[in-house]
Backbone as numpy.savetxt, mean C-alpha at the origin, in Angstrom:
# Nx Ny Nz CAx CAy CAz Cx Cy Cz
10.38 -42.11 17.87 9.57 -40.91 17.87 10.43 -39.64 17.87
11.64 -39.69 18.33 12.49 -38.52 18.39 12.76 -37.92 17.03
13.05 -38.78 16.04 13.32 -38.29 14.68 12.05 -37.71 14.08
10.93 -38.39 14.27 9.65 -37.92 13.75 9.27 -36.58 14.37
9.46 -36.43 15.68 9.18 -35.16 16.35 10.07 -34.05 15.80
11.33 -34.38 15.52 12.26 -33.40 14.97 11.81 -32.95 13.58
11.37 -33.90 12.75 10.91 -33.57 11.40 9.64 -32.72 11.47
8.71 -33.11 12.33 7.47 -32.36 12.48 7.76 -30.94 12.98
8.66 -30.82 13.93 9.05 -29.49 14.44 9.67 -28.64 13.36
10.51 -29.25 12.55 11.16 -28.54 11.46 10.15 -28.06 10.42
9.22 -28.93 10.06 8.17 -28.58 9.09 7.29 -27.47 9.66
6.95 -27.59 10.95 6.11 -26.58 11.60 6.80 -25.21 11.58
8.09 -25.18 11.92 8.84 -23.92 11.90 8.88 -23.33 10.49
9.09 -24.19 9.50 9.14 -23.73 8.11 7.79 -23.14 7.69
6.71 -23.82 8.04 5.37 -23.32 7.68 5.05 -22.01 8.40
5.43 -21.91 9.66 5.20 -20.66 10.40 5.98 -19.51 9.78
7.22 -19.79 9.38 8.04 -18.75 8.74 7.40 -18.31 7.42
6.98 -19.28 6.60 6.35 -18.95 5.33 5.04 -18.20 5.53
4.27 -18.59 6.54 3.01 -17.91 6.83 3.27 -16.47 7.26
4.28 -16.25 8.08 4.57 -14.88 8.51 5.08 -14.05 7.35
5.82 -14.63 6.43 6.27 -13.91 5.23 5.07 -13.55 4.36
4.12 -14.47 4.26 2.91 -14.20 3.48 2.13 -13.04 4.04
2.06 -12.96 5.37 1.34 -11.88 6.01 2.06 -10.56 5.78
3.37 -10.53 5.95 4.10 -9.28 5.74 4.10 -8.88 4.28
4.14 -9.85 3.35 4.04 -9.52 1.93 2.68 -8.92 1.62
1.62 -9.45 2.23 0.29 -8.91 2.01 0.20 -7.49 2.55
0.81 -7.24 3.70 0.77 -5.90 4.28 1.58 -4.92 3.44
2.77 -5.30 3.02 3.61 -4.36 2.28 3.18 -4.21 0.83
2.62 -5.25 0.23 2.21 -5.17 -1.17 0.73 -4.86 -1.33
-0.06 -5.12 -0.33 -1.49 -4.93 -0.45 -2.12 -6.20 -1.03
-3.40 -6.33 -0.86 -4.12 -7.51 -1.29 -4.04 -7.67 -2.80
-4.03 -6.56 -3.55 -4.01 -6.65 -5.01 -2.61 -6.84 -5.57
-1.59 -6.93 -4.73 -0.23 -7.18 -5.18 0.59 -5.92 -5.42
-0.03 -4.74 -5.38 0.73 -3.52 -5.58 1.36 -3.09 -4.26
2.49 -2.49 -4.32 3.18 -2.03 -3.13 2.47 -0.80 -2.59
2.15 -0.84 -1.32 1.45 0.27 -0.70 2.44 1.14 0.05
2.38 2.42 -0.21 3.20 3.38 0.52 2.26 4.41 1.10
2.81 5.36 1.82 1.99 6.42 2.40 1.35 7.28 1.34
0.48 8.18 1.74 -0.27 9.01 0.81 0.60 9.82 -0.15
1.75 10.30 0.27 2.57 11.15 -0.58 3.70 10.37 -1.24
3.44 9.16 -1.63 4.42 8.32 -2.30 4.91 8.98 -3.58
6.12 8.64 -3.98 6.68 9.16 -5.22 6.38 8.26 -6.40
5.45 7.33 -6.25 5.10 6.41 -7.33 3.59 6.38 -7.52
3.17 6.18 -8.76 1.75 6.06 -9.08 1.17 4.85 -8.35
0.02 4.99 -7.70 -0.57 3.86 -6.98 -1.04 2.75 -7.91
-1.22 3.05 -9.20 -1.70 2.05 -10.15 -0.55 1.36 -10.90
0.31 2.14 -11.55 1.37 1.54 -12.40 2.74 1.56 -11.75
2.91 2.24 -10.60 4.14 2.33 -9.83 5.26 3.10 -10.53
4.96 3.85 -11.57 5.95 4.70 -12.23 6.22 5.91 -11.35
7.43 6.46 -11.45 7.81 7.63 -10.65 6.93 8.83 -11.01
6.58 9.60 -9.99 5.76 10.79 -10.17 6.67 12.01 -10.02
6.67 12.90 -11.03 7.53 14.08 -10.95 6.98 15.10 -9.96
7.83 16.00 -9.52 7.42 17.12 -8.68 7.44 18.38 -9.53
6.54 19.31 -9.42 5.38 19.25 -8.54 4.42 18.15 -8.99
3.73 17.59 -8.04 2.85 16.45 -8.28 1.70 16.82 -9.22
1.59 16.13 -10.37 0.46 16.39 -11.27 -0.83 15.77 -10.73
-1.96 16.08 -11.34 -3.24 15.51 -10.91 -3.45 14.10 -11.44
-2.79 13.76 -12.55 -2.94 12.44 -13.16 -1.58 11.90 -13.56
-1.45 10.58 -13.53 -0.20 9.91 -13.91 0.04 10.09 -15.40
1.24 10.48 -15.77 1.57 10.69 -17.17 1.76 9.37 -17.90
1.88 8.27 -17.16 2.08 6.95 -17.77 0.75 6.22 -18.01
-0.11 6.16 -16.99 -1.34 5.37 -17.11 -2.63 6.19 -16.98
-2.53 7.46 -16.59 -3.70 8.32 -16.49 -4.46 8.22 -15.18
-3.95 7.44 -14.23 -4.63 7.29 -12.94 -4.63 8.61 -12.18
-5.70 8.86 -11.44 -5.80 10.07 -10.61 -4.76 9.99 -9.50
-4.03 11.07 -9.30 -3.01 11.14 -8.25 -3.41 12.06 -7.11
-4.46 12.83 -7.32 -4.92 13.77 -6.32 -6.41 13.54 -6.07
-6.84 13.84 -4.86 -8.25 13.75 -4.48 -8.63 15.09 -3.84
-9.85 15.55 -4.12 -10.33 16.81 -3.55 -11.29 16.53 -2.40
-11.18 17.34 -1.37 -12.11 17.26 -0.25 -13.48 17.72 -0.74
-14.51 16.94 -0.48 -15.86 17.28 -0.93 -16.43 18.47 -0.17
-15.89 18.73 1.02 -16.43 19.81 1.85 -15.76 21.16 1.55
-14.41 21.19 1.52 -13.72 22.48 1.36 -12.91 22.59 0.06
-12.87 21.52 -0.72 -12.21 21.48 -2.04 -10.69 21.50 -1.99
-10.08 21.33 -0.81 -8.62 21.23 -0.73 -8.18 19.95 -1.43
-6.98 19.96 -2.03 -6.50 18.78 -2.76 -5.38 18.08 -2.00
-5.39 16.75 -2.08 -4.42 15.90 -1.40 -4.02 14.74 -2.29
-2.84 14.15 -2.05 -2.45 12.95 -2.79 -3.43 11.81 -2.53
-3.67 10.99 -3.55 -4.53 9.82 -3.39 -4.00 8.98 -2.24
-4.88 8.50 -1.38 -4.49 7.70 -0.23 -4.54 8.46 1.07
-4.63 9.79 1.00 -4.76 10.59 2.21 -6.14 10.32 2.80
-6.22 10.12 4.11 -7.48 9.70 4.72 -8.37 10.85 5.17
-7.76 11.95 5.66 -8.56 13.05 6.17 -8.02 14.38 5.69
-8.91 15.32 5.47 -8.54 16.68 5.08 -7.95 17.39 6.28
-6.79 18.01 6.08 -6.16 18.73 7.19 -6.72 20.15 7.32
-7.54 20.57 6.37 -8.16 21.90 6.44 -9.44 21.88 7.28
-10.30 20.85 7.03 -11.60 20.84 7.71 -11.87 19.53 8.48
-11.01 18.54 8.33 -11.17 17.27 9.06 -12.11 16.28 8.40
-12.63 16.62 7.22 -13.54 15.74 6.51 -12.81 14.47 6.07
-13.52 13.34 6.10 -12.93 12.09 5.63 -12.87 12.13 4.10
-11.71 11.75 3.55 -11.53 11.75 2.10 -11.75 10.34 1.55
-12.17 10.28 0.29 -12.31 8.99 -0.41 -13.49 8.29 -0.01
């Protein structure tokens, strides 16, 4: 039983390691497989191409929206921003 217990323990450790990698990959890449960064990322959230400064409203590569407007006060923020810093309204 000692050898069998050793093999089972080794397999268990390997599976736990792979499971934890899967979880961190899901967190860092997102469920859809794209890499998620903070709201002011330097990459397009859709195609991951670099975004020039000053930040345009749409990606020059794929046309995805890069900015979102607050529905309450019309302030603009990078896509992914959760709340307006002008009025506190929830964005998106």
